[in-house]
Biopython code that builds the backbone (N, CA, C, O; Angstrom):
import numpy as np
from Bio.PDB.StructureBuilder import StructureBuilder

atoms = [
    (1, "MET", "N", (-65.641, -27.163, -27.520)),
    (1, "MET", "CA", (-65.665, -27.406, -26.078)),
    (1, "MET", "C", (-64.552, -26.610, -25.422)),
    (1, "MET", "O", (-63.412, -26.631, -25.886)),
    (2, "LEU", "N", (-64.870, -25.923, -24.366)),
    (2, "LEU", "CA", (-63.891, -25.124, -23.652)),
    (2, "LEU", "C", (-63.067, -26.005, -22.729)),
    (2, "LEU", "O", (-63.568, -26.991, -22.187)),
    (3, "ALA", "N", (-61.809, -25.650, -22.554)),
    (3, "ALA", "CA", (-60.895, -26.406, -21.696)),
    (3, "ALA", "C", (-61.398, -26.419, -20.258)),
    (3, "ALA", "O", (-62.211, -25.586, -19.856)),
    (4, "ASN", "N", (-60.900, -27.372, -19.502)),
    (4, "ASN", "CA", (-61.305, -27.499, -18.104)),
    (4, "ASN", "C", (-60.462, -26.635, -17.191)),
    (4, "ASN", "O", (-59.903, -27.113, -16.205)),
    (5, "ALA", "N", (-60.375, -25.367, -17.524)),
    (5, "ALA", "CA", (-59.657, -24.368, -16.731)),
    (5, "ALA", "C", (-60.205, -23.004, -17.119)),
    (5, "ALA", "O", (-60.902, -22.878, -18.126)),
    (6, "PHE", "N", (-59.898, -21.993, -16.335)),
    (6, "PHE", "CA", (-60.359, -20.645, -16.672)),
    (6, "PHE", "C", (-59.800, -20.250, -18.033)),
    (6, "PHE", "O", (-58.637, -20.521, -18.334)),
    (7, "ASN", "N", (-60.621, -19.615, -18.847)),
    (7, "ASN", "CA", (-60.206, -19.210, -20.188)),
    (7, "ASN", "C", (-59.397, -17.922, -20.201)),
    (7, "ASN", "O", (-58.667, -17.663, -21.158)),
    (8, "SER", "N", (-59.513, -17.120, -19.167)),
    (8, "SER", "CA", (-58.743, -15.880, -19.109)),
    (8, "SER", "C", (-57.824, -15.925, -17.898)),
    (8, "SER", "O", (-58.094, -16.617, -16.916)),
    (9, "SER", "N", (-56.745, -15.182, -17.987)),
    (9, "SER", "CA", (-55.780, -15.189, -16.885)),
    (9, "SER", "C", (-56.306, -14.367, -15.712)),
    (9, "SER", "O", (-57.169, -13.504, -15.872)),
    (10, "LEU", "N", (-55.775, -14.650, -14.552)),
    (10, "LEU", "CA", (-56.164, -13.916, -13.351)),
    (10, "LEU", "C", (-55.890, -12.427, -13.504)),
    (10, "LEU", "O", (-56.660, -11.604, -13.010)),
    (11, "LEU", "N", (-54.818, -12.075, -14.171)),
    (11, "LEU", "CA", (-54.442, -10.668, -14.328)),
    (11, "LEU", "C", (-54.913, -10.075, -15.652)),
    (11, "LEU", "O", (-54.402, -9.039, -16.076)),
    (12, "GLY", "N", (-55.878, -10.713, -16.311)),
    (12, "GLY", "CA", (-56.405, -10.226, -17.579)),
    (12, "GLY", "C", (-57.566, -9.269, -17.403)),
    (12, "GLY", "O", (-58.481, -9.245, -18.226)),
    (13, "CYS", "N", (-57.542, -8.489, -16.349)),
    (13, "CYS", "CA", (-58.669, -7.611, -16.001)),
    (13, "CYS", "C", (-59.044, -6.627, -17.103)),
    (13, "CYS", "O", (-60.213, -6.262, -17.231)),
    (14, "PHE", "N", (-58.079, -6.196, -17.892)),
    (14, "PHE", "CA", (-58.346, -5.169, -18.895)),
    (14, "PHE", "C", (-58.859, -5.740, -20.217)),
    (14, "PHE", "O", (-59.095, -4.983, -21.159)),
    (15, "SER", "N", (-59.034, -7.054, -20.307)),
    (15, "SER", "CA", (-59.482, -7.658, -21.558)),
    (15, "SER", "C", (-60.970, -7.434, -21.823)),
    (15, "SER", "O", (-61.415, -7.602, -22.959)),
    (16, "ASP", "N", (-61.738, -7.066, -20.827)),
    (16, "ASP", "CA", (-63.161, -6.770, -20.984)),
    (16, "ASP", "C", (-63.446, -5.477, -20.224)),
    (16, "ASP", "O", (-63.461, -5.462, -18.993)),
    (17, "THR", "N", (-63.672, -4.401, -20.961)),
    (17, "THR", "CA", (-63.823, -3.073, -20.367)),
    (17, "THR", "C", (-64.984, -3.002, -19.382)),
    (17, "THR", "O", (-64.842, -2.442, -18.295)),
    (18, "LYS", "N", (-66.128, -3.565, -19.754)),
    (18, "LYS", "CA", (-67.308, -3.511, -18.883)),
    (18, "LYS", "C", (-67.023, -4.202, -17.547)),
    (18, "LYS", "O", (-67.276, -3.638, -16.482)),
    (19, "ILE", "N", (-66.502, -5.406, -17.613)),
    (19, "ILE", "CA", (-66.223, -6.157, -16.390)),
    (19, "ILE", "C", (-65.121, -5.485, -15.590)),
    (19, "ILE", "O", (-65.177, -5.463, -14.360)),
    (20, "CYS", "N", (-64.122, -4.939, -16.266)),
    (20, "CYS", "CA", (-63.036, -4.233, -15.584)),
    (20, "CYS", "C", (-63.588, -3.042, -14.793)),
    (20, "CYS", "O", (-63.235, -2.850, -13.629)),
    (21, "CYS", "N", (-64.445, -2.254, -15.420)),
    (21, "CYS", "CA", (-65.028, -1.085, -14.738)),
    (21, "CYS", "C", (-65.888, -1.512, -13.550)),
    (21, "CYS", "O", (-65.843, -0.887, -12.490)),
    (22, "LEU", "N", (-66.670, -2.576, -13.728)),
    (22, "LEU", "CA", (-67.465, -3.073, -12.603)),
    (22, "LEU", "C", (-66.556, -3.556, -11.478)),
    (22, "LEU", "O", (-66.857, -3.342, -10.304)),
    (23, "GLY", "N", (-65.452, -4.202, -11.826)),
    (23, "GLY", "CA", (-64.510, -4.690, -10.822)),
    (23, "GLY", "C", (-63.830, -3.567, -10.060)),
    (23, "GLY", "O", (-63.517, -3.714, -8.879)),
    (24, "ILE", "N", (-63.602, -2.449, -10.728)),
    (24, "ILE", "CA", (-62.936, -1.311, -10.087)),
    (24, "ILE", "C", (-63.920, -0.476, -9.268)),
    (24, "ILE", "O", (-63.649, -0.138, -8.116)),
    (25, "PHE", "N", (-65.060, -0.147, -9.868)),
    (25, "PHE", "CA", (-65.976, 0.807, -9.248)),
    (25, "PHE", "C", (-67.153, 0.176, -8.497)),
    (25, "PHE", "O", (-67.743, 0.812, -7.624)),
    (26, "CYS", "N", (-67.493, -1.067, -8.833)),
    (26, "CYS", "CA", (-68.675, -1.708, -8.237)),
    (26, "CYS", "C", (-68.384, -3.162, -7.869)),
    (26, "CYS", "O", (-69.181, -4.049, -8.175)),
    (27, "LEU", "N", (-67.257, -3.409, -7.221)),
    (27, "LEU", "CA", (-66.847, -4.780, -6.913)),
    (27, "LEU", "C", (-67.901, -5.568, -6.134)),
    (27, "LEU", "O", (-68.144, -6.726, -6.474)),
    (28, "PRO", "N", (-68.536, -5.004, -5.113)),
    (28, "PRO", "CA", (-69.564, -5.786, -4.406)),
    (28, "PRO", "C", (-70.706, -6.220, -5.337)),
    (28, "PRO", "O", (-71.219, -7.332, -5.220)),
    (29, "TYR", "N", (-71.095, -5.335, -6.257)),
    (29, "TYR", "CA", (-72.145, -5.690, -7.212)),
    (29, "TYR", "C", (-71.684, -6.829, -8.112)),
    (29, "TYR", "O", (-72.407, -7.811, -8.284)),
    (30, "LEU", "N", (-70.480, -6.709, -8.692)),
    (30, "LEU", "CA", (-69.982, -7.728, -9.614)),
    (30, "LEU", "C", (-69.837, -9.073, -8.910)),
    (30, "LEU", "O", (-70.217, -10.107, -9.459)),
    (31, "SER", "N", (-69.300, -9.060, -7.720)),
    (31, "SER", "CA", (-69.139, -10.292, -6.952)),
    (31, "SER", "C", (-70.497, -10.927, -6.642)),
    (31, "SER", "O", (-70.658, -12.142, -6.751)),
    (32, "SER", "N", (-71.451, -10.114, -6.262)),
    (32, "SER", "CA", (-72.800, -10.609, -5.978)),
    (32, "SER", "C", (-73.459, -11.151, -7.232)),
    (32, "SER", "O", (-74.134, -12.180, -7.194)),
    (33, "ARG", "N", (-73.263, -10.462, -8.332)),
    (33, "ARG", "CA", (-73.824, -10.904, -9.607)),
    (33, "ARG", "C", (-73.205, -12.238, -10.027)),
    (33, "ARG", "O", (-73.915, -13.119, -10.511)),
    (34, "ASN", "N", (-71.891, -12.398, -9.849)),
    (34, "ASN", "CA", (-71.237, -13.670, -10.177)),
    (34, "ASN", "C", (-71.856, -14.815, -9.377)),
    (34, "ASN", "O", (-72.147, -15.880, -9.920)),
    (35, "LYS", "N", (-72.054, -14.578, -8.076)),
    (35, "LYS", "CA", (-72.626, -15.623, -7.213)),
    (35, "LYS", "C", (-74.021, -15.995, -7.677)),
    (35, "LYS", "O", (-74.345, -17.179, -7.769)),
    (36, "ALA", "N", (-74.845, -15.015, -7.968)),
    (36, "ALA", "CA", (-76.201, -15.291, -8.439)),
    (36, "ALA", "C", (-76.174, -15.998, -9.792)),
    (36, "ALA", "O", (-76.953, -16.923, -10.022)),
    (37, "ASP", "N", (-75.288, -15.573, -10.686)),
    (37, "ASP", "CA", (-75.208, -16.193, -12.008)),
    (37, "ASP", "C", (-74.783, -17.651, -11.932)),
    (37, "ASP", "O", (-75.349, -18.503, -12.618)),
    (38, "VAL", "N", (-73.793, -17.940, -11.106)),
    (38, "VAL", "CA", (-73.337, -19.328, -11.005)),
    (38, "VAL", "C", (-74.407, -20.200, -10.342)),
    (38, "VAL", "O", (-74.464, -21.405, -10.586)),
    (39, "ASP", "N", (-75.250, -19.595, -9.510)),
    (39, "ASP", "CA", (-76.381, -20.309, -8.907)),
    (39, "ASP", "C", (-77.584, -20.361, -9.847)),
    (39, "ASP", "O", (-78.575, -21.028, -9.549)),
    (40, "GLU", "N", (-77.503, -19.662, -10.977)),
    (40, "GLU", "CA", (-78.574, -19.578, -11.975)),
    (40, "GLU", "C", (-79.860, -19.031, -11.357)),
    (40, "GLU", "O", (-80.932, -19.626, -11.466)),
    (41, "ARG", "N", (-79.714, -17.873, -10.701)),
    (41, "ARG", "CA", (-80.855, -17.204, -10.074)),
    (41, "ARG", "C", (-80.621, -15.699, -10.104)),
    (41, "ARG", "O", (-79.550, -15.233, -10.493)),
    (42, "ASP", "N", (-81.635, -14.949, -9.689)),
    (42, "ASP", "CA", (-81.496, -13.499, -9.616)),
    (42, "ASP", "C", (-80.675, -13.107, -8.392)),
    (42, "ASP", "O", (-80.628, -13.831, -7.398)),
    (43, "CYS", "N", (-80.039, -11.960, -8.484)),
    (43, "CYS", "CA", (-79.244, -11.414, -7.388)),
    (43, "CYS", "C", (-80.181, -10.805, -6.344)),
    (43, "CYS", "O", (-81.161, -10.145, -6.690)),
    (44, "THR", "N", (-79.874, -11.031, -5.073)),
    (44, "THR", "CA", (-80.681, -10.479, -3.983)),
    (44, "THR", "C", (-79.784, -9.709, -3.017)),
    (44, "THR", "O", (-78.560, -9.743, -3.138)),
    (45, "ILE", "N", (-80.384, -9.029, -2.077)),
    (45, "ILE", "CA", (-79.632, -8.276, -1.075)),
    (45, "ILE", "C", (-78.749, -9.199, -0.240)),
    (45, "ILE", "O", (-77.691, -8.780, 0.229)),
    (46, "CYS", "N", (-79.165, -10.433, -0.051)),
    (46, "CYS", "CA", (-78.356, -11.393, 0.714)),
    (46, "CYS", "C", (-77.002, -11.627, 0.049)),
    (46, "CYS", "O", (-76.012, -11.881, 0.735)),
    (47, "ASP", "N", (-76.950, -11.544, -1.274)),
    (47, "ASP", "CA", (-75.682, -11.724, -1.983)),
    (47, "ASP", "C", (-74.682, -10.641, -1.602)),
    (47, "ASP", "O", (-73.479, -10.896, -1.556)),
    (48, "PHE", "N", (-75.167, -9.439, -1.330)),
    (48, "PHE", "CA", (-74.281, -8.336, -0.970)),
    (48, "PHE", "C", (-73.754, -8.468, 0.460)),
    (48, "PHE", "O", (-72.730, -7.875, 0.798)),
    (49, "LEU", "N", (-74.439, -9.230, 1.289)),
    (49, "LEU", "CA", (-74.097, -9.307, 2.704)),
    (49, "LEU", "C", (-73.195, -10.487, 3.063)),
    (49, "LEU", "O", (-72.722, -10.571, 4.196)),
    (50, "CYS", "N", (-72.952, -11.387, 2.133)),
    (50, "CYS", "CA", (-72.152, -12.584, 2.411)),
    (50, "CYS", "C", (-70.691, -12.326, 2.053)),
    (50, "CYS", "O", (-70.349, -12.260, 0.872)),
    (51, "CYS", "N", (-69.830, -12.180, 3.050)),
    (51, "CYS", "CA", (-68.427, -11.815, 2.834)),
    (51, "CYS", "C", (-67.596, -12.839, 2.074)),
    (51, "CYS", "O", (-66.849, -12.446, 1.178)),
    (52, "PRO", "N", (-67.683, -14.140, 2.383)),
    (52, "PRO", "CA", (-66.818, -15.086, 1.666)),
    (52, "PRO", "C", (-67.377, -15.523, 0.309)),
    (52, "PRO", "O", (-66.984, -16.564, -0.217)),
    (53, "ARG", "N", (-68.279, -14.741, -0.251)),
    (53, "ARG", "CA", (-68.921, -15.146, -1.501)),
    (53, "ARG", "C", (-67.935, -15.358, -2.638)),
    (53, "ARG", "O", (-68.153, -16.233, -3.475)),
    (54, "GLU", "N", (-66.850, -14.580, -2.693)),
    (54, "GLU", "CA", (-65.886, -14.722, -3.782)),
    (54, "GLU", "C", (-65.274, -16.120, -3.784)),
    (54, "GLU", "O", (-65.153, -16.750, -4.834)),
    (55, "TYR", "N", (-64.894, -16.593, -2.616)),
    (55, "TYR", "CA", (-64.294, -17.923, -2.495)),
    (55, "TYR", "C", (-65.288, -19.004, -2.910)),
    (55, "TYR", "O", (-64.950, -19.884, -3.702)),
    (56, "PHE", "N", (-66.507, -18.946, -2.382)),
    (56, "PHE", "CA", (-67.495, -19.977, -2.688)),
    (56, "PHE", "C", (-67.968, -19.901, -4.137)),
    (56, "PHE", "O", (-68.258, -20.932, -4.744)),
    (57, "THR", "N", (-68.051, -18.709, -4.692)),
    (57, "THR", "CA", (-68.397, -18.570, -6.109)),
    (57, "THR", "C", (-67.340, -19.242, -6.966)),
    (57, "THR", "O", (-67.664, -19.968, -7.906)),
    (58, "ARG", "N", (-66.084, -19.003, -6.646)),
    (58, "ARG", "CA", (-64.980, -19.593, -7.410)),
    (58, "ARG", "C", (-65.015, -21.124, -7.328)),
    (58, "ARG", "O", (-64.798, -21.804, -8.331)),
    (59, "LEU", "N", (-65.286, -21.661, -6.144)),
    (59, "LEU", "CA", (-65.405, -23.117, -6.002)),
    (59, "LEU", "C", (-66.553, -23.656, -6.853)),
    (59, "LEU", "O", (-66.426, -24.702, -7.489)),
    (60, "GLN", "N", (-67.669, -22.937, -6.859)),
    (60, "GLN", "CA", (-68.813, -23.369, -7.663)),
    (60, "GLN", "C", (-68.503, -23.318, -9.152)),
    (60, "GLN", "O", (-68.917, -24.205, -9.898)),
    (61, "ILE", "N", (-67.786, -22.302, -9.593)),
    (61, "ILE", "CA", (-67.409, -22.213, -11.007)),
    (61, "ILE", "C", (-66.546, -23.413, -11.373)),
    (61, "ILE", "O", (-66.769, -24.044, -12.407)),
    (62, "ARG", "N", (-65.569, -23.733, -10.540)),
    (62, "ARG", "CA", (-64.703, -24.894, -10.806)),
    (62, "ARG", "C", (-65.532, -26.179, -10.909)),
    (62, "ARG", "O", (-65.301, -26.995, -11.801)),
    (63, "THR", "N", (-66.487, -26.357, -10.007)),
    (63, "THR", "CA", (-67.327, -27.554, -10.021)),
    (63, "THR", "C", (-68.246, -27.566, -11.233)),
    (63, "THR", "O", (-68.359, -28.578, -11.925)),
    (64, "LYS", "N", (-68.898, -26.443, -11.486)),
    (64, "LYS", "CA", (-69.869, -26.361, -12.575)),
    (64, "LYS", "C", (-69.249, -26.667, -13.932)),
    (64, "LYS", "O", (-69.872, -27.326, -14.765)),
    (65, "TYR", "N", (-68.025, -26.195, -14.162)),
    (65, "TYR", "CA", (-67.396, -26.367, -15.466)),
    (65, "TYR", "C", (-66.334, -27.464, -15.481)),
    (65, "TYR", "O", (-65.610, -27.604, -16.467)),
    (66, "GLY", "N", (-66.232, -28.230, -14.421)),
    (66, "GLY", "CA", (-65.313, -29.360, -14.390)),
    (66, "GLY", "C", (-63.848, -28.980, -14.300)),
    (66, "GLY", "O", (-62.985, -29.734, -14.751)),
    (67, "PHE", "N", (-63.552, -27.815, -13.722)),
    (67, "PHE", "CA", (-62.163, -27.391, -13.551)),
    (67, "PHE", "C", (-61.523, -28.202, -12.427)),
    (67, "PHE", "O", (-62.208, -28.711, -11.540)),
    (68, "GLU", "N", (-60.215, -28.309, -12.481)),
    (68, "GLU", "CA", (-59.474, -28.943, -11.397)),
    (68, "GLU", "C", (-59.698, -28.144, -10.113)),
    (68, "GLU", "O", (-59.585, -26.918, -10.116)),
    (69, "GLN", "N", (-60.012, -28.829, -9.026)),
    (69, "GLN", "CA", (-60.231, -28.162, -7.742)),
    (69, "GLN", "C", (-58.893, -27.754, -7.133)),
    (69, "GLN", "O", (-57.952, -28.546, -7.102)),
    (70, "ASN", "N", (-58.814, -26.519, -6.653)),
    (70, "ASN", "CA", (-57.596, -26.020, -6.026)),
    (70, "ASN", "C", (-58.001, -25.069, -4.901)),
    (70, "ASN", "O", (-57.888, -23.851, -5.035)),
    (71, "THR", "N", (-58.466, -25.629, -3.810)),
    (71, "THR", "CA", (-59.027, -24.816, -2.730)),
    (71, "THR", "C", (-58.003, -23.901, -2.073)),
    (71, "THR", "O", (-58.341, -22.784, -1.681)),
    (72, "VAL", "N", (-56.758, -24.354, -1.944)),
    (72, "VAL", "CA", (-55.729, -23.505, -1.333)),
    (72, "VAL", "C", (-55.466, -22.288, -2.214)),
    (72, "VAL", "O", (-55.435, -21.156, -1.730)),
    (73, "SER", "N", (-55.277, -22.526, -3.497)),
    (73, "SER", "CA", (-55.044, -21.427, -4.440)),
    (73, "SER", "C", (-56.228, -20.468, -4.460)),
    (73, "SER", "O", (-56.043, -19.251, -4.457)),
    (74, "ASP", "N", (-57.439, -21.010, -4.482)),
    (74, "ASP", "CA", (-58.629, -20.158, -4.508)),
    (74, "ASP", "C", (-58.755, -19.337, -3.230)),
    (74, "ASP", "O", (-59.152, -18.173, -3.277)),
    (75, "CYS", "N", (-58.425, -19.925, -2.110)),
    (75, "CYS", "CA", (-58.475, -19.195, -0.838)),
    (75, "CYS", "C", (-57.486, -18.030, -0.853)),
    (75, "CYS", "O", (-57.829, -16.916, -0.457)),
    (76, "ILE", "N", (-56.274, -18.286, -1.305)),
    (76, "ILE", "CA", (-55.256, -17.233, -1.373)),
    (76, "ILE", "C", (-55.656, -16.171, -2.390)),
    (76, "ILE", "O", (-55.580, -14.974, -2.113)),
    (77, "THR", "N", (-56.083, -16.621, -3.573)),
    (77, "THR", "CA", (-56.461, -15.697, -4.646)),
    (77, "THR", "C", (-57.598, -14.782, -4.225)),
    (77, "THR", "O", (-57.537, -13.574, -4.451)),
    (78, "THR", "N", (-58.632, -15.343, -3.618)),
    (78, "THR", "CA", (-59.790, -14.523, -3.247)),
    (78, "THR", "C", (-59.550, -13.706, -1.987)),
    (78, "THR", "O", (-60.342, -12.819, -1.669)),
    (79, "SER", "N", (-58.484, -13.986, -1.271)),
    (79, "SER", "CA", (-58.132, -13.175, -0.105)),
    (79, "SER", "C", (-57.218, -12.017, -0.469)),
    (79, "SER", "O", (-57.344, -10.923, 0.080)),
    (80, "ILE", "N", (-56.306, -12.255, -1.387)),
    (80, "ILE", "CA", (-55.293, -11.258, -1.736)),
    (80, "ILE", "C", (-55.662, -10.464, -2.985)),
    (80, "ILE", "O", (-55.410, -9.261, -3.050)),
    (81, "CYS", "N", (-56.253, -11.124, -3.971)),
    (81, "CYS", "CA", (-56.534, -10.494, -5.278)),
    (81, "CYS", "C", (-58.025, -10.497, -5.575)),
    (81, "CYS", "O", (-58.436, -10.953, -6.641)),
    (82, "ILE", "N", (-58.840, -10.000, -4.655)),
    (82, "ILE", "CA", (-60.293, -10.051, -4.837)),
    (82, "ILE", "C", (-60.741, -9.406, -6.150)),
    (82, "ILE", "O", (-61.517, -10.029, -6.875)),
    (83, "PRO", "N", (-60.295, -8.188, -6.499)),
    (83, "PRO", "CA", (-60.756, -7.610, -7.767)),
    (83, "PRO", "C", (-60.362, -8.457, -8.978)),
    (83, "PRO", "O", (-61.174, -8.660, -9.880)),
    (84, "CYS", "N", (-59.129, -8.947, -9.003)),
    (84, "CYS", "CA", (-58.675, -9.757, -10.145)),
    (84, "CYS", "C", (-59.451, -11.068, -10.234)),
    (84, "CYS", "O", (-59.877, -11.459, -11.321)),
    (85, "SER", "N", (-59.640, -11.751, -9.109)),
    (85, "SER", "CA", (-60.345, -13.033, -9.149)),
    (85, "SER", "C", (-61.822, -12.839, -9.488)),
    (85, "SER", "O", (-62.406, -13.655, -10.201)),
    (86, "THR", "N", (-62.426, -11.769, -8.985)),
    (86, "THR", "CA", (-63.831, -11.497, -9.288)),
    (86, "THR", "C", (-64.017, -11.182, -10.763)),
    (86, "THR", "O", (-64.976, -11.647, -11.379)),
    (87, "CYS", "N", (-63.109, -10.397, -11.338)),
    (87, "CYS", "CA", (-63.179, -10.089, -12.771)),
    (87, "CYS", "C", (-62.940, -11.343, -13.606)),
    (87, "CYS", "O", (-63.611, -11.540, -14.619)),
    (88, "GLN", "N", (-61.996, -12.196, -13.200)),
    (88, "GLN", "CA", (-61.746, -13.442, -13.925)),
    (88, "GLN", "C", (-62.999, -14.326, -13.886)),
    (88, "GLN", "O", (-63.373, -14.914, -14.900)),
    (89, "ASP", "N", (-63.635, -14.418, -12.738)),
    (89, "ASP", "CA", (-64.864, -15.201, -12.623)),
    (89, "ASP", "C", (-65.948, -14.636, -13.546)),
    (89, "ASP", "O", (-66.638, -15.394, -14.228)),
    (90, "ALA", "N", (-66.097, -13.322, -13.570)),
    (90, "ALA", "CA", (-67.115, -12.683, -14.414)),
    (90, "ALA", "C", (-66.849, -12.941, -15.891)),
    (90, "ALA", "O", (-67.774, -13.226, -16.652)),
    (91, "ARG", "N", (-65.574, -12.839, -16.301)),
    (91, "ARG", "CA", (-65.242, -13.116, -17.708)),
    (91, "ARG", "C", (-65.567, -14.559, -18.057)),
    (91, "ARG", "O", (-66.087, -14.835, -19.139)),
    (92, "GLU", "N", (-65.270, -15.469, -17.163)),
    (92, "GLU", "CA", (-65.546, -16.891, -17.392)),
    (92, "GLU", "C", (-67.043, -17.131, -17.538)),
    (92, "GLU", "O", (-67.480, -17.813, -18.465)),
    (93, "LEU", "N", (-67.825, -16.572, -16.626)),
    (93, "LEU", "CA", (-69.273, -16.739, -16.681)),
    (93, "LEU", "C", (-69.853, -16.124, -17.947)),
    (93, "LEU", "O", (-70.742, -16.703, -18.572)),
    (94, "GLU", "N", (-69.353, -14.955, -18.325)),
    (94, "GLU", "CA", (-69.855, -14.303, -19.532)),
    (94, "GLU", "C", (-69.485, -15.105, -20.776)),
    (94, "GLU", "O", (-70.307, -15.263, -21.678)),
    (95, "GLU", "N", (-68.263, -15.607, -20.829)),
    (95, "GLU", "CA", (-67.825, -16.382, -21.989)),
    (95, "GLU", "C", (-68.615, -17.678, -22.127)),
    (95, "GLU", "O", (-68.829, -18.167, -23.236)),
    (96, "ARG", "N", (-69.033, -18.214, -21.029)),
    (96, "ARG", "CA", (-69.780, -19.471, -21.055)),
    (96, "ARG", "C", (-71.292, -19.210, -21.076)),
    (96, "ARG", "O", (-72.081, -20.041, -20.626)),
    (97, "ASP", "N", (-71.674, -18.068, -21.596)),
    (97, "ASP", "CA", (-73.066, -17.693, -21.850)),
    (97, "ASP", "C", (-73.903, -17.443, -20.608)),
    (97, "ASP", "O", (-75.129, -17.533, -20.678)),
    (98, "THR", "N", (-73.300, -17.138, -19.497)),
    (98, "THR", "CA", (-74.048, -16.694, -18.332)),
    (98, "THR", "C", (-74.080, -15.179, -18.410)),
    (98, "THR", "O", (-73.031, -14.547, -18.538)),
    (99, "ILE", "N", (-75.244, -14.594, -18.335)),
    (99, "ILE", "CA", (-75.399, -13.162, -18.567)),
    (99, "ILE", "C", (-75.054, -12.358, -17.324)),
    (99, "ILE", "O", (-75.553, -12.634, -16.234)),
    (100, "ILE", "N", (-74.181, -11.344, -17.501)),
    (100, "ILE", "CA", (-73.914, -10.371, -16.455)),
    (100, "ILE", "C", (-74.990, -9.302, -16.576)),
    (100, "ILE", "O", (-75.104, -8.652, -17.614)),
    (101, "ARG", "N", (-75.772, -9.117, -15.534)),
    (101, "ARG", "CA", (-76.875, -8.145, -15.591)),
    (101, "ARG", "C", (-76.428, -6.811, -15.079)),
    (101, "ARG", "O", (-77.216, -5.866, -15.048)),
]
sb = StructureBuilder()
sb.init_structure("model")
sb.init_model(0)
sb.init_chain("A")
sb.init_seg("    ")
for serial, (resi, resn, name, xyz) in enumerate(atoms, 1):
    if name == "N":
        sb.init_residue(resn, " ", resi, " ")
    sb.init_atom(name, np.array(xyz, "f"), 0.0, 1.0, " ", f" {name:<3s}", serial, name[0])
structure = sb.get_structure()
């Protein structure tokens, strides 16, 4: 059983080369894919058009996996460190068997 917190650090972007490259070169795609994955559905064009998706995706990940809720931290993290938080979310989803397409 995985702990009730993110398994990788916020600054662990280089621990997964594929996700790191997507975070650097295709951040809107990775962020949209994370949102669709946490919703357990396919990614659509609407995912690319929703600006606060990183924040809401992170909240959903916390809820889905029973993590401690920290809305202030998530708001700051997704506002200041969007690439790092998006990559951390992707690593978490991938580790928990959600497929990054």
